[in-house]
C-alpha angles and dihedrals in degrees: 000000000000115000128190122249093251114193091194096073105019098064097042092088089065091055095053130219118281110202115235091229089072090069131049119277092252142014117285121247125217112267094224145345088268091056091049094050091046089053091053091048090052092051090049091050092049092050091047089053092049089050091051092051092048092049092048091049092049092047092051092048096047096032087236129144111264116249119242113282123248121275111267114256116263120252116268117269116279116264092246091055095044096049093060091060099043091096129032114193115225132174134202146113126282120274117283100359113209095237095051110125116240128217122230110274114239097137124100096232130182098224123038111242093020111099119204128215110262145158099258132036135170129230116175109303093348134090113205116204129192111205137157096341097317139093120222131190118205125186107231104172127145094279104022142069114171139132111252111175143353135191139172114271088229130062126264111274093018115118112230093200111127092011131117119200103203114154140039135194133178128217114177104314094333116106113204119202118195119203141157122230117204088184094055097029107233150054116306117211115194121191120206134173130225118197128208091270092055096252115150125219135175123246116165145336125215130192116217119193110240146129119256108294100196119137127168088224113018129069125231100218139048132185127209112178105315095335125104117213125200131178106208123180109203121194111227114226106214092185098047138048107315092206089065089063096055126093112266139156131213134176113250121196123133088329126025117251126217120289115252113208112231100184125072122202089246089062092055113094130200119238095189091222117131118247134195125236093266096030102066107119139178107220100204131183110204122194121192127189115220106219129206087249090061094248130129126235108189139183134171147199123200145187121217115224147103122320126280141160112202126091141159129204116215124183094274108013145037117230118207124185111209137177134036093068127157094031103134111162102018137073118249126243117257114275090002091134133055133221113213123204108199113185120223110236117002123001137081125264118261130200143205125195107233143173131241125000136269123253095228141316091295088066089075133078128166110198139146094359095311137099114219120195132175105218136186128207091229105023116123109202129261104284112136105330098333094115089067092062134090118300102187119205115002135222138169115236112204113174131164115246088237088068090071117095139120126339091287096062109111136188116242134223091255090061092067129074116190113229131204127251131048108216121197100211146355104029116187122197139172141163113236119179107313094341139085113213123194137166146131144226088234113065136170122232107280096022120108118231091235138027132187121209125193091222100181105043097035127237138128127305110261120218111226114222098227122152095216142056125270113247101145134023119192139167123251094189104292092342129073143244120205120193127191145127131274103193108307094343129092113224128199114199126187119210126197112221114196124108086334136028107240129174108228113177143349138209122203124209105196120228096001144118131192110263096203124056100179121097090244090064090077133060134181121197112199113216100180139317108337090348131108151115127256134193135195131173113240142177114223142179127030139273133066094308112041117196117264115216145143114246120215127199134178120228114209111172088328093308105126119212132183120257096171136236142297102215129207118238113262122243142081121303111268126238109264097173089241114201102176141014091022093166119068097229090163093045127250106237130081137165112229128193121195115171108301093343127092125201135195117206110197118165108301093346126094115188124191123206143163134211113250123170093347094310135098109239121196114236103176143332136206135199109215098180116139114258113255113256119250112255 
């Protein structure tokens, strides 16, 4: 089989393996605030010297007058000032307490037990929807479908201008809304309460220092038990006030409170990777306990290194891939990047020098004592829309967790397996059972649209003979579903994954495309061994206004059969007097399965149906849009 000339693995032999035992078992923290500030001053001085040399070289070459040199770095903080910040006291329970209440699972998550911030959640008989700057509760019991309550997704007296309210999680009866404020410069965490009658009420708002978290594929927040988890890269301003670059939280109601720093210098670890003047970043993992009083108690740990924007949350650790950023159009050097493993709860971060960069969070899987990552020689992480770009040559990194250590631990040539295909754009990838599946809707001549790789046991990548592109990869238990277009038609293909990867059946929806690209736009409800129902929002038909609907299929031993559609009402969108988040960046349609009922959430419509005689039949629908204000 044809394989790509992957620089990632091929040149590693020239570098040589450095055994992890030669470095400490984990990254080293700064000993004190004074040591941290001295380190930053040293970096600033080095960069100023490099700038002077570059200016001198340029002046000599062009016979120009040298520009003024950079301002000398300030002296390190006085010992009395540094000592007061060496320790930051934090409180909170241990990660994932056994008695933490859990919300009903209706979200297509990557890791079992790790909920992801989304636009719709379930609590008892209520569906809670986050849309266009508001929260809505809808009773969706066995014999009811009615709007109950609605409230702004921001607190009273807080201006929503410049803010986007994107994600929602539920812990007990606390609703957590995650947003980003460009006006205030950070992540906004709003806490709301829902009572037993479904009535919503506001509690608190907190402001968490962070850079913009948006990704076209990843999600900013996770929830394990009653604990919120954020990965927040923070750019370090060497020429400003360092304290403004450190993780901190403050209450924000009608007036902002004072920031409380949640990261001590002794919880900041050194990666050892070089960073540019505008590239120095604190990669922080912040955990916040949601208390019964609807307050947040947060703490953080961080690694100092070059910028990055791709992370993955496993059951007990957050993985962050750093270094080698901004390299569109060229292959990276071997071991130029670093993979961080940052434990949730107690434990020190570990690292592994690595090559290339992942496509997105779905490129990762921690399982059976190994970390598996699909990497590309030119991919650039999943910040904003970067995951949609070119990846270059591909390889599978599979390294044992014991290979992680201090900043000297390096991946070895044997940890990489070159993979076929070099897709230009839009790579999709997912681990299903014992297989990694990847593909694209944009293929070169000679490359298949989809490949399956037995990542754990070894073996060659297998091209799947599908007659359509790859735009979505999902799990049907331990088997797979691949969705993509063939011309104007949307095709659903089931793939059996056992000793071999074998396409089994396909279903064609004529003149249609999927209307949601995020993982949360799909859901599969198992109903027994090799049995289940699946739903996906689509746009069908032709003309200026295609029909919006949710498509339902039955899976019976990988034979896919049509159950029909729940179709949105036609007509123009109504005026909802939107004040914030007036673009649906996270989409607005979701399939929902609750017992023997199926639901289709599409904009401000929620439609309930049931499956009778192999067909979805609509029972009722409700429009929960806010009433337009009188003018």
